[in-house]
Z-matrix of the N, CA and C atoms (Angstrom, degrees):
N
C 1 1.478
C 2 1.580 1 103.51
N 3 1.390 2 109.60 1 136.11
C 4 1.448 3 117.01 2 -176.07
C 5 1.544 4 109.46 3 -117.11
N 6 1.258 5 114.55 4 145.57
C 7 1.506 6 119.09 5 -178.39
C 8 1.568 7 109.48 6 -79.88
N 9 1.312 8 116.61 7 140.15
C 10 1.513 9 118.82 8 175.17
C 11 1.492 10 109.58 9 -94.29
N 12 1.338 11 120.84 10 -15.27
C 13 1.326 12 124.38 11 -176.22
C 14 1.483 13 117.62 12 77.28
N 15 1.405 14 114.15 13 9.60
C 16 1.430 15 121.74 14 -178.79
C 17 1.540 16 107.40 15 -99.85
N 18 1.279 17 115.70 16 132.18
C 19 1.481 18 123.99 17 177.73
C 20 1.529 19 111.75 18 -117.84
N 21 1.253 20 118.53 19 133.86
C 22 1.452 21 123.22 20 178.95
C 23 1.587 22 109.25 21 -131.50
N 24 1.308 23 114.62 22 145.90
C 25 1.441 24 121.56 23 175.90
C 26 1.516 25 111.66 24 -89.49
N 27 1.249 26 118.21 25 149.42
C 28 1.505 27 126.56 26 174.29
C 29 1.606 28 104.67 27 -83.58
N 30 1.294 29 117.10 28 125.30
C 31 1.543 30 119.06 29 179.64
C 32 1.559 31 111.17 30 -82.67
N 33 1.197 32 115.12 31 174.82
C 34 1.542 33 119.58 32 -172.33
C 35 1.531 34 109.91 33 -61.27
N 36 1.322 35 121.89 34 -17.95
C 37 1.471 36 122.80 35 179.38
C 38 1.565 37 111.03 36 -96.96
N 39 1.346 38 116.86 37 4.13
C 40 1.489 39 123.21 38 -179.55
C 41 1.505 40 114.86 39 81.57
N 42 1.314 41 117.14 40 21.45
C 43 1.503 42 122.02 41 -179.48
C 44 1.496 43 109.75 42 -99.10
N 45 1.291 44 111.22 43 153.18
C 46 1.484 45 120.53 44 166.40
C 47 1.536 46 107.87 45 -128.27
N 48 1.360 47 114.68 46 161.23
C 49 1.472 48 118.19 47 177.00
C 50 1.512 49 107.59 48 -108.76
N 51 1.241 50 117.67 49 127.44
C 52 1.531 51 126.89 50 173.47
C 53 1.551 52 107.52 51 -79.57
N 54 1.319 53 116.78 52 116.86
C 55 1.442 54 115.85 53 178.93
C 56 1.427 55 116.02 54 -60.32
N 57 1.375 56 116.28 55 151.20
C 58 1.512 57 117.52 56 -169.89
C 59 1.549 58 110.43 57 -66.64
N 60 1.392 59 120.25 58 -29.49
C 61 1.369 60 119.30 59 177.90
C 62 1.489 61 114.20 60 -60.64
N 63 1.360 62 114.87 61 -40.85
C 64 1.468 63 121.18 62 175.68
C 65 1.513 64 112.12 63 -65.95
N 66 1.326 65 116.22 64 -44.53
C 67 1.484 66 120.67 65 177.56
C 68 1.569 67 112.36 66 -58.35
N 69 1.302 68 115.34 67 -42.31
C 70 1.515 69 121.62 68 -178.81
C 71 1.567 70 108.26 69 -66.94
N 72 1.319 71 115.98 70 -46.58
C 73 1.395 72 123.22 71 178.06
C 74 1.519 73 114.00 72 -53.56
N 75 1.350 74 112.43 73 -49.70
C 76 1.466 75 122.47 74 -177.69
C 77 1.481 76 114.79 75 -88.79
N 78 1.341 77 116.92 76 7.49
C 79 1.488 78 120.64 77 179.82
C 80 1.541 79 113.62 78 54.01
N 81 1.351 80 115.75 79 42.81
C 82 1.426 81 124.25 80 176.90
C 83 1.562 82 108.64 81 -99.39
N 84 1.308 83 114.78 82 119.63
C 85 1.475 84 121.47 83 177.97
C 86 1.424 85 116.73 84 -108.82
N 87 1.301 86 122.60 85 166.21
C 88 1.476 87 128.65 86 170.26
C 89 1.497 88 104.36 87 -46.98
N 90 1.418 89 116.51 88 137.17
C 91 1.375 90 125.02 89 173.04
C 92 1.576 91 113.93 90 76.03
N 93 1.302 92 118.20 91 -5.98
C 94 1.409 93 117.90 92 174.99
C 95 1.458 94 112.26 93 -67.04
N 96 1.365 95 118.64 94 149.37
C 97 1.445 96 120.85 95 176.88
C 98 1.404 97 113.55 96 -92.68
N 99 1.354 98 120.38 97 140.94
C 100 1.525 99 121.55 98 174.59
C 101 1.459 100 110.18 99 -115.85
N 102 1.279 101 113.32 100 138.30
C 103 1.470 102 121.60 101 178.70
C 104 1.521 103 109.08 102 -92.67
N 105 1.351 104 118.91 103 134.02
C 106 1.460 105 120.42 104 -175.01
C 107 1.523 106 109.90 105 -110.35
N 108 1.290 107 115.02 106 129.15
C 109 1.439 108 124.10 107 177.05
C 110 1.508 109 109.76 108 -117.80
N 111 1.362 110 118.38 109 156.81
C 112 1.411 111 124.39 110 170.34
C 113 1.538 112 106.41 111 -124.59
N 114 1.367 113 112.30 112 148.49
C 115 1.435 114 120.85 113 175.87
C 116 1.529 115 108.14 114 -148.79
N 117 1.357 116 112.00 115 100.04
C 118 1.533 117 117.33 116 -175.52
C 119 1.591 118 108.19 117 60.79
N 120 1.367 119 114.02 118 -112.11
C 121 1.359 120 117.06 119 179.67
C 122 1.491 121 113.55 120 -104.58
N 123 1.315 122 118.24 121 24.06
C 124 1.509 123 119.37 122 -179.63
C 125 1.582 124 110.05 123 -116.07
N 126 1.391 125 110.52 124 146.46
C 127 1.498 126 114.22 125 172.63
C 128 1.520 127 101.91 126 -112.82
N 129 1.358 128 114.22 127 130.56
C 130 1.511 129 124.24 128 -179.89
C 131 1.419 130 108.52 129 -116.06
N 132 1.457 131 116.32 130 127.36
C 133 1.440 132 121.56 131 172.14
C 134 1.468 133 108.93 132 -106.90
N 135 1.359 134 117.38 133 138.77
C 136 1.390 135 121.57 134 -178.53
C 137 1.487 136 108.29 135 -138.63
N 138 1.339 137 123.30 136 136.70
C 139 1.446 138 124.74 137 176.11
C 140 1.527 139 108.34 138 -55.25
N 141 1.296 140 118.77 139 130.90
C 142 1.432 141 122.34 140 -177.61
C 143 1.497 142 109.83 141 -80.57
N 144 1.298 143 114.76 142 120.37
C 145 1.516 144 121.36 143 179.20
C 146 1.571 145 105.56 144 -130.87
N 147 1.354 146 118.27 145 93.88
C 148 1.389 147 122.23 146 -174.62
C 149 1.529 148 111.72 147 -72.28
N 150 1.298 149 123.46 148 -1.36
C 151 1.440 150 124.12 149 -174.68
C 152 1.530 151 113.85 150 -121.15
N 153 1.281 152 117.15 151 171.10
C 154 1.460 153 118.95 152 -178.69
C 155 1.591 154 109.95 153 -64.70
N 156 1.325 155 112.76 154 135.27
C 157 1.406 156 120.10 155 -177.41
C 158 1.476 157 115.83 156 -65.91
N 159 1.383 158 115.31 157 -18.49
C 160 1.505 159 121.88 158 -176.51
C 161 1.516 160 112.82 159 -99.74
N 162 1.399 161 120.19 160 -38.44
C 163 1.427 162 118.48 161 -169.69
C 164 1.522 163 110.89 162 -130.79
N 165 1.406 164 117.04 163 6.93
C 166 1.492 165 124.30 164 178.51
C 167 1.530 166 113.53 165 58.17
N 168 1.344 167 119.14 166 19.66
C 169 1.434 168 123.70 167 176.11
C 170 1.597 169 104.04 168 -77.43
N 171 1.367 170 115.37 169 134.42
C 172 1.398 171 120.00 170 179.88
C 173 1.530 172 112.64 171 -104.65
N 174 1.355 173 117.01 172 8.24
C 175 1.474 174 117.58 173 177.90
C 176 1.439 175 110.34 174 -104.29
N 177 1.325 176 118.50 175 147.97
C 178 1.395 177 130.42 176 171.90
C 179 1.605 178 108.24 177 59.80
N 180 1.229 179 116.99 178 51.01
C 181 1.475 180 126.36 179 -177.02
C 182 1.469 181 109.68 180 -77.87
N 183 1.375 182 123.24 181 130.90
C 184 1.436 183 126.78 182 168.44
C 185 1.515 184 108.82 183 -123.90
N 186 1.315 185 118.66 184 168.38
C 187 1.408 186 126.10 185 178.21
C 188 1.613 187 107.53 186 -97.20
N 189 1.251 188 122.00 187 125.71
C 190 1.446 189 125.94 188 174.54
C 191 1.500 190 107.76 189 -133.39
N 192 1.290 191 114.73 190 114.17
C 193 1.490 192 123.23 191 -175.75
C 194 1.507 193 112.14 192 51.82
N 195 1.377 194 115.20 193 41.84
C 196 1.427 195 119.88 194 177.77
C 197 1.460 196 117.48 195 79.19
N 198 1.316 197 120.66 196 4.01
C 199 1.438 198 129.60 197 176.84
C 200 1.434 199 115.96 198 -109.65
N 201 1.303 200 123.20 199 151.76
C 202 1.442 201 121.16 200 -178.41
C 203 1.629 202 106.87 201 -93.81
N 204 1.221 203 114.30 202 125.86
C 205 1.498 204 120.62 203 -176.62
C 206 1.533 205 108.47 204 -133.63
N 207 1.239 206 117.40 205 135.92
C 208 1.476 207 118.13 206 172.67
C 209 1.524 208 112.40 207 -67.79
N 210 1.339 209 119.23 208 159.69
C 211 1.413 210 118.15 209 178.83
C 212 1.524 211 115.89 210 -63.77
N 213 1.362 212 116.31 211 -29.35
C 214 1.472 213 121.18 212 176.82
C 215 1.481 214 110.23 213 -64.39
N 216 1.249 215 122.51 214 -45.49
C 217 1.401 216 126.34 215 -179.12
C 218 1.484 217 111.79 216 -70.97
N 219 1.363 218 119.37 217 -35.47
C 220 1.428 219 124.85 218 174.98
C 221 1.631 220 108.88 219 -62.02
N 222 1.247 221 115.82 220 -42.66
C 223 1.419 222 121.93 221 -178.31
C 224 1.566 223 108.60 222 -63.12
N 225 1.342 224 114.74 223 -41.32
C 226 1.539 225 118.84 224 174.07
C 227 1.437 226 114.32 225 -60.70
N 228 1.369 227 115.53 226 -41.86
C 229 1.471 228 120.33 227 176.09
C 230 1.444 229 113.11 228 -59.64
N 231 1.410 230 114.11 229 -46.13
C 232 1.458 231 116.31 230 178.35
C 233 1.512 232 116.45 231 -63.21
N 234 1.295 233 112.75 232 -26.09
C 235 1.577 234 114.38 233 179.65
C 236 1.460 235 108.94 234 -75.77
N 237 1.295 236 121.85 235 -23.06
C 238 1.509 237 121.82 236 -176.24
C 239 1.507 238 110.90 237 -87.05
N 240 1.333 239 114.63 238 -12.18
C 241 1.522 240 115.94 239 -178.02
C 242 1.478 241 110.90 240 -86.85
């Protein structure tokens, strides 16, 4: 994890603003959903992608190295190793 050097305050409603440079880099657009994770004392935001990152299949999704992959694509990956 690398620091961006950007600091934002939480407003009275608990909101923060993600700078446009970060949104553009991470391909986060208006109305996109973000998934929220916690890890000890960290809050992690990730663009929500409920389907396979390779084929867009939304069935039989598993996590592989932190990414959502359908079982068919995972089997293909295992064959190439």
